[in-house]
C-alpha positions in Angstrom: 57.2 -146.1 -21.3 55.1 -144.6 -24.0 56.8 -144.0 -27.4 56.0 -140.3 -27.2 56.9 -140.0 -23.5 59.8 -137.6 -22.8 60.2 -138.2 -19.1 63.4 -140.2 -19.8 65.2 -136.9 -20.6 67.5 -135.7 -17.9 69.5 -132.5 -17.5 73.2 -133.1 -18.6 74.4 -131.3 -15.4 72.5 -133.9 -13.3 73.8 -136.9 -15.3 75.7 -139.6 -13.5 77.3 -140.8 -16.8 81.0 -141.6 -16.5 81.7 -139.5 -19.7 80.4 -136.3 -18.0 82.9 -133.5 -17.8 82.6 -132.2 -14.2 84.8 -129.2 -14.9 82.4 -128.1 -17.6 79.5 -128.5 -15.2 81.2 -126.4 -12.5 82.0 -123.7 -15.1 78.3 -123.7 -16.3 77.1 -123.5 -12.7 79.3 -120.5 -12.0 78.2 -118.7 -15.1 74.5 -119.1 -14.4 75.0 -118.2 -10.8 76.5 -114.8 -11.8 73.5 -114.2 -14.2 71.1 -115.0 -11.4 72.9 -112.6 -9.0 72.7 -109.8 -11.6 69.0 -110.5 -12.2 67.9 -110.8 -8.6 70.1 -107.9 -7.4 69.4 -105.4 -10.2 66.6 -106.3 -12.6 64.0 -107.5 -10.1 64.2 -104.4 -7.8 64.0 -102.1 -10.9 61.1 -104.0 -12.3 59.2 -104.0 -9.0 59.7 -100.3 -8.4 58.7 -99.4 -11.9 55.5 -101.5 -11.6 54.6 -99.9 -8.3 54.9 -96.4 -9.8 52.9 -97.3 -12.9 50.2 -99.1 -11.0 50.0 -96.2 -8.5 49.6 -93.6 -11.3 46.8 -95.7 -12.9 45.0 -96.1 -9.6 45.3 -92.4 -9.0 43.9 -91.6 -12.5 41.0 -94.0 -11.8 40.2 -92.3 -8.6 40.4 -88.9 -10.3 38.2 -90.1 -13.2 40.8 -89.4 -15.8 41.7 -92.9 -16.7 41.9 -93.3 -20.5 42.0 -96.3 -22.7 45.8 -96.6 -22.8 46.0 -96.4 -19.1 43.8 -99.5 -18.9 46.0 -101.4 -21.4 49.2 -100.3 -19.7 47.8 -101.3 -16.3 47.0 -104.8 -17.7 50.4 -105.1 -19.3 52.1 -104.0 -16.0 50.2 -106.6 -14.0 51.1 -109.3 -16.5 54.8 -108.3 -16.4 54.7 -108.1 -12.6 53.2 -111.6 -12.5 56.1 -112.9 -14.7 58.6 -111.3 -12.3 57.1 -113.0 -9.3 57.1 -116.3 -11.2 60.7 -115.8 -12.0 61.6 -116.1 -8.4 61.1 -119.8 -8.9 64.4 -119.9 -10.9 66.3 -118.2 -8.0 67.6 -121.7 -7.1 69.7 -121.9 -10.3 72.0 -123.7 -11.1 69.8 -126.2 -9.3 66.2 -127.0 -10.2 63.0 -127.2 -8.2 62.2 -130.7 -7.1 58.5 -131.3 -7.3 55.8 -133.7 -8.7 54.9 -133.7 -12.4 51.5 -132.3 -11.5 52.9 -129.3 -9.6 55.4 -128.7 -12.3 52.7 -128.8 -15.0 50.6 -126.3 -12.9 53.6 -124.0 -12.6 54.2 -124.3 -16.4 50.5 -123.4 -17.0 50.7 -120.1 -15.0 54.1 -119.3 -16.7 52.5 -119.7 -20.1 49.5 -117.7 -19.1 51.7 -114.8 -18.2 54.0 -115.3 -21.2 51.1 -115.3 -23.7 49.1 -112.5 -22.0 52.1 -110.1 -22.0 52.7 -110.8 -25.7 49.0 -110.5 -26.7 48.5 -107.4 -24.6 51.4 -105.7 -26.4 49.7 -106.6 -29.7 46.5 -105.1 -28.3 48.3 -101.9 -27.3 49.8 -101.5 -30.8 46.5 -102.2 -32.4 44.8 -99.6 -30.2 47.4 -97.0 -31.2 46.9 -98.0 -34.9 43.1 -97.6 -34.6 43.4 -94.3 -32.8 45.3 -93.0 -35.9 43.4 -95.0 -38.5 39.8 -95.5 -37.4 38.3 -98.8 -38.7 35.4 -98.7 -41.1 33.7 -101.5 -39.2 31.3 -100.3 -36.4 31.9 -103.4 -34.3 35.7 -102.9 -34.3 35.3 -99.3 -33.4 32.9 -100.2 -30.5 35.4 -102.8 -29.2 38.1 -100.2 -29.5 36.2 -97.9 -27.2 35.8 -100.6 -24.6 39.4 -101.5 -23.5 38.1 -103.6 -20.6 36.3 -106.0 -23.0 39.5 -106.2 -25.2 41.6 -107.1 -22.2 39.2 -109.7 -21.1 39.2 -111.2 -24.6 43.0 -111.2 -24.6 43.1 -113.0 -21.2 40.7 -115.6 -22.5 42.9 -116.2 -25.5 46.0 -116.5 -23.2 44.1 -118.9 -21.0 43.2 -121.1 -24.0 46.8 -121.0 -25.3 48.2 -122.0 -21.8 45.7 -124.9 -21.7 46.8 -126.2 -25.1 50.4 -126.1 -24.0 49.6 -127.9 -20.8 47.9 -130.6 -22.8 51.2 -131.1 -24.7 53.3 -131.8 -21.6 52.4 -135.5 -22.0 52.7 -136.8 -18.4 51.5 -140.1 -17.1 52.5 -140.5 -13.5 51.6 -137.2 -12.0 52.7 -137.9 -8.4 56.3 -138.9 -9.3 58.9 -136.2 -8.7 61.1 -134.5 -11.3 63.5 -131.6 -11.7 61.2 -128.8 -12.8 61.7 -125.9 -15.2 59.1 -123.4 -16.3 59.2 -124.9 -19.8 59.6 -128.5 -18.7 62.2 -130.7 -20.2 59.8 -133.6 -20.2 57.3 -131.9 -22.5 56.6 -133.3 -26.0 58.5 -131.7 -28.9 55.1 -130.4 -30.1 55.0 -128.2 -26.9 58.0 -126.1 -28.0 56.7 -125.9 -31.6 53.2 -124.8 -30.6 54.6 -122.4 -28.1 56.8 -120.8 -30.8 53.8 -120.6 -33.2 51.1 -119.3 -30.8 53.1 -117.4 -28.2 55.7 -115.7 -30.4 55.5 -116.1 -34.2 51.9 -115.2 -34.8 51.6 -112.2 -32.5 55.1 -110.9 -33.5 54.2 -111.0 -37.2 50.9 -109.2 -36.4 52.8 -106.5 -34.5 55.3 -106.0 -37.3 52.5 -105.8 -39.8 50.7 -103.1 -37.8 54.0 -101.1 -37.3 54.7 -101.3 -41.0 51.1 -100.2 -41.9 51.3 -97.4 -39.3 54.4 -95.9 -41.0 53.3 -96.5 -44.6 49.6 -95.7 -44.5 48.7 -92.0 -44.7 47.2 -90.8 -41.4 44.1 -88.7 -41.1 44.7 -85.0 -41.2 45.8 -83.7 -37.8 45.8 -87.0 -36.0 49.4 -87.9 -36.6 50.6 -84.6 -35.3 48.4 -84.9 -32.2 50.6 -84.8 -29.1 48.2 -87.1 -27.2 48.5 -89.8 -29.8 52.3 -89.5 -30.2 53.1 -89.5 -26.5 53.1 -93.3 -25.9 54.6 -94.2 -29.3 58.2 -94.4 -28.4 57.5 -96.3 -25.2 55.5 -98.9 -27.1 58.1 -99.2 -29.8 60.9 -99.7 -27.2 58.9 -102.3 -25.4 58.2 -104.1 -28.7 61.9 -104.1 -29.6 62.9 -105.4 -26.2 60.4 -108.1 -26.3 61.3 -109.1 -29.9 65.0 -109.4 -29.1 64.7 -111.3 -25.8 61.9 -113.7 -26.9 63.5 -114.4 -30.3 66.6 -115.6 -28.5 64.5 -117.7 -26.1 62.3 -119.2 -28.8 65.3 -120.2 -31.0 66.6 -122.2 -28.1 63.4 -123.9 -27.3 63.1 -124.9 -30.9 66.7 -126.3 -30.8 65.7 -128.2 -27.7 62.7 -129.6 -29.6 65.0 -130.7 -32.4 67.2 -132.6 -29.8 64.1 -134.4 -28.5 63.0 -135.5 -31.9 66.5 -136.9 -32.5 66.4 -138.6 -29.1 69.3 -136.7 -27.6 69.6 -134.9 -24.3 72.0 -132.3 -25.4 75.2 -131.1 -23.7 76.0 -129.1 -20.6 76.6 -126.1 -22.9 73.1 -126.5 -24.4 71.7 -126.5 -20.8 73.7 -123.5 -19.8 72.5 -121.4 -22.9 68.9 -122.5 -22.2 69.1 -121.3 -18.6 70.7 -118.0 -19.7 67.9 -117.5 -22.2 65.4 -118.1 -19.4 67.0 -115.4 -17.3 67.1 -113.0 -20.3 63.4 -113.7 -20.9 62.5 -112.5 -17.4 64.9 -109.5 -17.7 62.7 -108.4 -20.6 59.7 -108.2 -18.3 61.6 -105.9 -16.0 63.1 -103.9 -18.8 59.6 -103.3 -20.4 58.3 -101.8 -17.2 61.3 -99.5 -16.8 61.0 -98.4 -20.5 57.3 -97.7 -20.0 58.0 -95.7 -16.9 60.7 -93.5 -18.4 59.5 -93.1 -21.9 55.8 -92.5 -21.3 55.5 -88.8 -20.2 52.7 -89.1 -17.7 54.4 -91.9 -15.8 57.8 -90.2 -16.0 56.3 -86.9 -14.7 54.6 -88.7 -11.8 58.0 -90.3 -10.9 59.8 -87.0 -11.0 57.1 -85.3 -8.9 57.3 -88.1 -6.3 61.1 -87.7 -6.1 60.8 -83.9 -5.8 58.3 -84.3 -2.9 60.6 -86.9 -1.3 63.6 -84.7 -1.6 61.7 -81.7 -0.3 60.5 -83.6 2.6 64.0 -84.9 3.5 65.3 -81.3 3.2 62.6 -79.9 5.4 63.3 -82.7 8.0 67.0 -81.7 8.1 66.1 -78.0 8.4 63.7 -78.7 11.3 66.3 -80.8 13.0 68.9 -78.0 12.6 66.4 -75.5 13.9 65.7 -77.6 16.9 69.4 -78.0 17.6 69.9 -74.2 17.4 67.0 -73.5 19.8 68.3 -76.1 22.3 71.8 -74.6 22.1 70.4 -71.1 22.7 68.4 -72.3 25.7 71.5 -74.0 27.1 73.5 -70.8 26.7 70.9 -68.6 28.4 70.7 -71.0 31.4 74.4 -70.9 31.8 74.4 -67.1 31.8 71.8 -67.1 34.5 
Protein backbone atom coordinates (compact mmCIF):
# COMPACT_ATOMS: atom_id res chain seq x y z
CA UNK A 1 0.00 0.00 0.00
CA UNK A 2 1.35 3.40 -0.97
CA UNK A 3 1.91 5.89 1.88
CA UNK A 4 -0.51 8.28 0.20
CA UNK A 5 -3.10 5.65 -0.68
CA UNK A 6 -6.50 6.13 0.99
CA UNK A 7 -8.19 2.90 -0.12
CA UNK A 8 -7.81 1.60 3.44
CA UNK A 9 -10.58 3.94 4.57
CA UNK A 10 -13.96 2.30 5.12
CA UNK A 11 -17.33 3.72 6.01
CA UNK A 12 -18.02 3.40 9.76
CA UNK A 13 -21.50 1.99 9.10
CA UNK A 14 -19.89 -0.89 7.14
CA UNK A 15 -17.27 -1.57 9.78
CA UNK A 16 -17.07 -5.04 11.35
CA UNK A 17 -15.28 -3.70 14.40
CA UNK A 18 -16.49 -5.11 17.72
CA UNK A 19 -16.68 -1.59 19.17
CA UNK A 20 -19.26 -0.52 16.58
CA UNK A 21 -22.54 0.74 18.03
CA UNK A 22 -25.18 -0.99 15.90
CA UNK A 23 -28.00 1.03 17.42
CA UNK A 24 -26.29 4.19 16.20
CA UNK A 25 -25.93 2.67 12.73
CA UNK A 26 -29.62 1.76 12.60
CA UNK A 27 -30.59 5.26 13.73
CA UNK A 28 -28.34 6.84 11.08
CA UNK A 29 -29.81 4.61 8.37
CA UNK A 30 -33.34 5.58 9.36
CA UNK A 31 -32.51 9.28 9.27
CA UNK A 32 -30.85 9.22 5.85
CA UNK A 33 -33.68 7.05 4.50
CA UNK A 34 -36.21 9.73 5.49
CA UNK A 35 -34.09 12.40 3.83
CA UNK A 36 -33.93 10.31 0.66
CA UNK A 37 -37.71 9.77 0.64
CA UNK A 38 -38.27 13.53 0.91
CA UNK A 39 -35.73 14.25 -1.82
CA UNK A 40 -36.93 11.62 -4.31
CA UNK A 41 -40.62 12.23 -3.59
CA UNK A 42 -40.67 16.04 -3.59
CA UNK A 43 -37.50 17.77 -4.77
CA UNK A 44 -36.75 15.59 -7.80
CA UNK A 45 -40.24 15.91 -9.37
CA UNK A 46 -40.28 19.68 -8.73
CA UNK A 47 -36.82 20.09 -10.25
CA UNK A 48 -37.67 17.99 -13.30
CA UNK A 49 -40.94 19.85 -13.94
CA UNK A 50 -39.26 23.24 -13.56
CA UNK A 51 -36.45 22.24 -15.93
CA UNK A 52 -38.94 21.02 -18.55
CA UNK A 53 -40.82 24.33 -18.46
CA UNK A 54 -37.65 26.45 -18.64
CA UNK A 55 -36.15 24.40 -21.47
CA UNK A 56 -39.48 24.50 -23.31
CA UNK A 57 -39.64 28.29 -23.08
CA UNK A 58 -36.04 28.65 -24.28
CA UNK A 59 -36.64 26.33 -27.23
CA UNK A 60 -39.83 28.21 -28.13
CA UNK A 61 -37.94 31.53 -27.97
CA UNK A 62 -35.24 30.08 -30.21
CA UNK A 63 -37.80 28.99 -32.79
CA UNK A 64 -39.43 32.42 -32.63
CA UNK A 65 -36.01 34.11 -33.04
CA UNK A 66 -36.44 36.03 -29.76
CA UNK A 67 -33.78 34.16 -27.77
CA UNK A 68 -31.64 36.69 -25.88
CA UNK A 69 -28.29 36.34 -24.12
CA UNK A 70 -29.76 35.57 -20.72
CA UNK A 71 -31.94 32.83 -22.20
CA UNK A 72 -28.80 31.12 -23.50
CA UNK A 73 -27.16 31.34 -20.08
CA UNK A 74 -30.29 30.20 -18.24
CA UNK A 75 -30.67 27.33 -20.72
CA UNK A 76 -27.10 26.20 -19.99
CA UNK A 77 -27.59 26.53 -16.24
CA UNK A 78 -30.81 24.53 -16.43
CA UNK A 79 -29.13 21.74 -18.40
CA UNK A 80 -26.32 21.65 -15.83
CA UNK A 81 -28.76 21.41 -12.91
CA UNK A 82 -30.82 18.79 -14.74
CA UNK A 83 -27.65 16.77 -15.28
CA UNK A 84 -26.93 16.99 -11.54
CA UNK A 85 -30.46 15.83 -10.69
CA UNK A 86 -30.12 12.80 -12.95
CA UNK A 87 -26.74 11.99 -11.38
CA UNK A 88 -28.31 12.28 -7.94
CA UNK A 89 -30.40 9.20 -8.67
CA UNK A 90 -27.23 7.21 -7.98
CA UNK A 91 -27.62 8.04 -4.28
CA UNK A 92 -31.16 6.64 -4.21
CA UNK A 93 -29.73 3.46 -2.67
CA UNK A 94 -28.83 5.28 0.56
CA UNK A 95 -28.22 4.26 3.33
CA UNK A 96 -26.33 1.72 1.20
CA UNK A 97 -23.61 2.55 -1.33
CA UNK A 98 -23.13 1.56 -4.94
CA UNK A 99 -20.75 -1.34 -5.28
CA UNK A 100 -18.50 -0.91 -8.32
CA UNK A 101 -14.89 -0.89 -9.46
CA UNK A 102 -12.53 1.97 -8.65
CA UNK A 103 -12.42 2.86 -12.35
CA UNK A 104 -16.20 3.18 -12.65
CA UNK A 105 -16.40 5.07 -9.39
CA UNK A 106 -13.73 7.49 -10.62
CA UNK A 107 -15.64 7.99 -13.88
CA UNK A 108 -18.85 8.68 -11.96
CA UNK A 109 -16.97 11.16 -9.78
CA UNK A 110 -15.59 12.90 -12.89
CA UNK A 111 -19.07 13.52 -14.32
CA UNK A 112 -20.34 14.65 -10.92
CA UNK A 113 -17.52 17.19 -10.64
CA UNK A 114 -18.13 18.31 -14.22
CA UNK A 115 -21.74 19.15 -13.36
CA UNK A 116 -20.78 20.57 -9.97
CA UNK A 117 -18.19 22.98 -11.39
CA UNK A 118 -20.21 23.92 -14.48
CA UNK A 119 -23.26 24.98 -12.45
CA UNK A 120 -21.07 27.10 -10.15
CA UNK A 121 -19.14 28.68 -13.03
CA UNK A 122 -22.29 29.28 -15.09
CA UNK A 123 -23.89 31.15 -12.20
CA UNK A 124 -20.76 33.29 -12.01
CA UNK A 125 -21.08 33.91 -15.76
CA UNK A 126 -24.73 34.95 -15.36
CA UNK A 127 -23.85 37.41 -12.59
CA UNK A 128 -20.97 38.75 -14.68
CA UNK A 129 -23.30 39.16 -17.67
CA UNK A 130 -25.80 41.12 -15.57
CA UNK A 131 -22.98 43.27 -14.22
CA UNK A 132 -21.64 44.04 -17.71
CA UNK A 133 -25.13 44.85 -18.98
CA UNK A 134 -25.31 47.59 -16.33
CA UNK A 135 -21.64 48.59 -16.40
CA UNK A 136 -20.19 48.05 -19.90
CA UNK A 137 -16.48 47.22 -19.88
CA UNK A 138 -13.94 49.56 -21.42
CA UNK A 139 -12.14 46.63 -23.05
CA UNK A 140 -13.42 45.88 -26.57
CA UNK A 141 -12.54 42.18 -26.30
CA UNK A 142 -14.61 41.76 -23.12
CA UNK A 143 -17.57 43.54 -24.72
CA UNK A 144 -17.29 41.31 -27.79
CA UNK A 145 -17.25 38.19 -25.62
CA UNK A 146 -20.22 39.54 -23.67
CA UNK A 147 -22.18 39.76 -26.91
CA UNK A 148 -21.42 36.09 -27.68
CA UNK A 149 -22.98 34.02 -24.88
CA UNK A 150 -22.36 30.77 -26.73
CA UNK A 151 -18.61 31.38 -26.69
CA UNK A 152 -18.74 32.23 -22.98
CA UNK A 153 -20.66 29.04 -22.19
CA UNK A 154 -18.16 26.98 -24.18
CA UNK A 155 -15.28 28.57 -22.26
CA UNK A 156 -17.00 27.83 -18.94
CA UNK A 157 -17.58 24.20 -19.91
CA UNK A 158 -13.92 23.88 -20.90
CA UNK A 159 -12.85 25.26 -17.50
CA UNK A 160 -15.25 22.85 -15.77
CA UNK A 161 -13.83 19.95 -17.77
CA UNK A 162 -10.28 20.88 -16.76
CA UNK A 163 -11.28 21.22 -13.09
CA UNK A 164 -12.97 17.80 -13.18
CA UNK A 165 -9.84 16.28 -14.75
CA UNK A 166 -7.65 17.77 -12.02
CA UNK A 167 -9.92 16.33 -9.34
CA UNK A 168 -9.94 12.92 -11.04
CA UNK A 169 -6.14 12.94 -10.96
CA UNK A 170 -6.28 13.39 -7.18
CA UNK A 171 -8.33 10.24 -6.57
CA UNK A 172 -5.08 8.28 -6.25
CA UNK A 173 -6.18 4.77 -7.24
CA UNK A 174 -3.85 1.89 -8.14
CA UNK A 175 -5.97 -1.22 -8.70
CA UNK A 176 -8.75 0.06 -10.94
CA UNK A 177 -10.64 -3.24 -11.31
CA UNK A 178 -11.06 -3.91 -7.60
CA UNK A 179 -14.50 -3.16 -6.19
CA UNK A 180 -15.33 -0.55 -3.58
CA UNK A 181 -18.28 1.22 -1.99
CA UNK A 182 -18.68 4.27 -4.19
CA UNK A 183 -19.74 7.79 -3.32
CA UNK A 184 -19.80 10.71 -5.77
CA UNK A 185 -16.99 12.31 -3.78
CA UNK A 186 -15.12 9.06 -3.10
CA UNK A 187 -13.94 8.30 0.39
CA UNK A 188 -10.72 6.81 -1.01
CA UNK A 189 -9.64 10.10 -2.64
CA UNK A 190 -6.51 11.85 -1.41
CA UNK A 191 -6.98 14.69 1.12
CA UNK A 192 -5.81 17.07 -1.62
CA UNK A 193 -8.95 16.14 -3.55
CA UNK A 194 -11.25 17.79 -1.01
CA UNK A 195 -8.94 20.80 -0.59
CA UNK A 196 -8.63 21.47 -4.32
CA UNK A 197 -12.36 20.94 -4.82
CA UNK A 198 -13.08 23.49 -2.12
CA UNK A 199 -10.67 25.99 -3.67
CA UNK A 200 -11.58 25.54 -7.35
CA UNK A 201 -15.21 24.54 -7.18
CA UNK A 202 -16.47 26.72 -4.35
CA UNK A 203 -14.12 29.26 -2.80
CA UNK A 204 -12.80 31.05 -5.91
CA UNK A 205 -16.11 31.34 -7.84
CA UNK A 206 -18.07 32.27 -4.71
CA UNK A 207 -15.65 35.07 -3.84
CA UNK A 208 -15.89 36.33 -7.43
CA UNK A 209 -19.70 36.27 -7.24
CA UNK A 210 -19.70 38.18 -3.95
CA UNK A 211 -17.28 40.73 -5.37
CA UNK A 212 -19.47 41.30 -8.43
CA UNK A 213 -22.59 41.64 -6.28
CA UNK A 214 -20.87 44.19 -4.03
CA UNK A 215 -19.61 46.16 -7.02
CA UNK A 216 -23.07 46.10 -8.59
CA UNK A 217 -24.62 47.71 -5.51
CA UNK A 218 -21.78 50.14 -4.77
CA UNK A 219 -20.79 51.34 -8.21
CA UNK A 220 -22.93 54.01 -9.80
CA UNK A 221 -24.88 52.72 -12.77
CA UNK A 222 -25.11 54.39 -16.11
CA UNK A 223 -28.03 56.75 -16.41
CA UNK A 224 -31.23 54.95 -17.26
CA UNK A 225 -29.77 51.44 -17.21
CA UNK A 226 -30.44 50.60 -13.59
CA UNK A 227 -34.08 51.53 -13.89
CA UNK A 228 -34.50 49.55 -17.08
CA UNK A 229 -37.14 46.92 -16.57
CA UNK A 230 -35.47 44.46 -18.92
CA UNK A 231 -32.27 44.57 -16.90
CA UNK A 232 -33.98 44.32 -13.51
CA UNK A 233 -36.26 41.41 -14.39
CA UNK A 234 -33.82 38.53 -13.75
CA UNK A 235 -32.05 40.19 -10.82
CA UNK A 236 -34.09 38.65 -7.99
CA UNK A 237 -34.04 35.21 -9.60
CA UNK A 238 -30.25 35.28 -9.89
CA UNK A 239 -29.78 36.59 -6.34
CA UNK A 240 -32.08 33.87 -4.98
CA UNK A 241 -30.18 31.19 -6.90
CA UNK A 242 -26.86 32.56 -5.64
CA UNK A 243 -28.07 32.60 -2.02
CA UNK A 244 -29.41 29.05 -2.30
CA UNK A 245 -26.18 27.78 -3.85
CA UNK A 246 -24.04 29.57 -1.25
CA UNK A 247 -25.96 28.15 1.70
CA UNK A 248 -26.10 24.54 0.49
CA UNK A 249 -22.58 24.36 -0.93
CA UNK A 250 -21.03 26.05 2.09
CA UNK A 251 -22.52 23.32 4.30
CA UNK A 252 -21.27 20.62 1.94
CA UNK A 253 -17.76 22.05 1.54
CA UNK A 254 -17.27 22.49 5.28
CA UNK A 255 -17.97 18.78 5.66
CA UNK A 256 -15.65 17.63 2.88
CA UNK A 257 -12.90 19.74 4.45
CA UNK A 258 -13.56 18.10 7.81
CA UNK A 259 -13.35 14.72 6.08
CA UNK A 260 -9.99 15.75 4.59
CA UNK A 261 -8.80 16.63 8.10
CA UNK A 262 -9.77 13.13 9.29
CA UNK A 263 -7.80 11.59 6.42
CA UNK A 264 -4.72 13.62 7.29
CA UNK A 265 -4.99 12.38 10.88
CA UNK A 266 -5.43 8.80 9.66
CA UNK A 267 -8.92 8.47 11.14
CA UNK A 268 -12.07 7.07 9.53
CA UNK A 269 -14.50 9.15 11.55
CA UNK A 270 -17.68 8.06 13.28
CA UNK A 271 -21.12 6.96 12.17
CA UNK A 272 -22.32 10.46 13.01
CA UNK A 273 -19.71 11.97 10.66
CA UNK A 274 -20.88 9.64 7.91
CA UNK A 275 -24.53 10.53 8.51
CA UNK A 276 -23.92 14.29 8.35
CA UNK A 277 -21.85 13.84 5.18
CA UNK A 278 -24.68 11.90 3.54
CA UNK A 279 -27.20 14.55 4.60
CA UNK A 280 -24.97 17.25 3.12
CA UNK A 281 -24.85 15.29 -0.14
CA UNK A 282 -28.66 15.22 -0.29
CA UNK A 283 -28.82 18.94 0.55
CA UNK A 284 -26.37 19.63 -2.28
CA UNK A 285 -28.70 17.99 -4.79
CA UNK A 286 -31.73 19.70 -3.26
CA UNK A 287 -30.03 22.97 -4.21
CA UNK A 288 -30.05 21.97 -7.90
CA UNK A 289 -33.81 21.40 -7.72
CA UNK A 290 -34.42 24.57 -5.69
CA UNK A 291 -32.43 26.72 -8.14
CA UNK A 292 -34.62 25.57 -11.02
CA UNK A 293 -37.82 26.26 -9.09
CA UNK A 294 -36.57 29.70 -8.03
CA UNK A 295 -35.65 30.56 -11.60
CA UNK A 296 -39.04 29.41 -12.85
CA UNK A 297 -41.08 31.43 -10.36
CA UNK A 298 -38.90 34.53 -9.99
CA UNK A 299 -38.01 35.16 -13.65
CA UNK A 300 -41.12 36.83 -15.17
CA UNK A 301 -40.97 35.31 -18.71
CA UNK A 302 -40.76 31.77 -17.36
CA UNK A 303 -43.41 32.39 -14.72
CA UNK A 304 -45.75 33.87 -17.34
CA UNK A 305 -45.21 30.88 -19.63
CA UNK A 306 -46.05 28.52 -16.76
CA UNK A 307 -49.23 30.43 -15.88
CA UNK A 308 -50.33 30.49 -19.53
CA UNK A 309 -49.76 26.75 -19.81
CA UNK A 310 -51.82 26.15 -16.66
CA UNK A 311 -54.61 28.38 -17.99
CA UNK A 312 -54.71 26.49 -21.28
CA UNK A 313 -54.73 23.19 -19.42
CA UNK A 314 -57.55 24.34 -17.12
CA UNK A 315 -59.51 25.72 -20.05
CA UNK A 316 -59.07 22.48 -21.96
CA UNK A 317 -60.24 20.39 -19.00
CA UNK A 318 -63.25 22.66 -18.50
CA UNK A 319 -64.14 22.47 -22.17
CA UNK A 320 -63.84 18.68 -22.06
CA UNK A 321 -66.24 18.46 -19.11
CA UNK A 322 -68.67 20.84 -20.85
CA UNK A 323 -68.60 18.72 -24.02
CA UNK A 324 -69.20 15.57 -21.98
CA UNK A 325 -72.18 17.18 -20.22
CA UNK A 326 -73.59 18.36 -23.53
CA UNK A 327 -73.26 14.89 -25.00
CA UNK A 328 -75.03 13.43 -21.98
CA UNK A 329 -77.89 15.94 -22.29
CA UNK A 330 -78.32 15.22 -26.00
CA UNK A 331 -78.33 11.49 -25.37
CA UNK A 332 -80.92 11.95 -22.62
CA UNK A 333 -83.15 14.04 -24.88
CA UNK A 334 -82.95 11.45 -27.66
CA UNK A 335 -83.87 8.69 -25.20
CA UNK A 336 -86.87 10.71 -23.96
CA UNK A 337 -88.11 11.33 -27.51
CA UNK A 338 -87.84 7.66 -28.43
CA UNK A 339 -89.86 6.69 -25.36
CA UNK A 340 -92.59 9.23 -26.24
CA UNK A 341 -92.84 7.73 -29.71
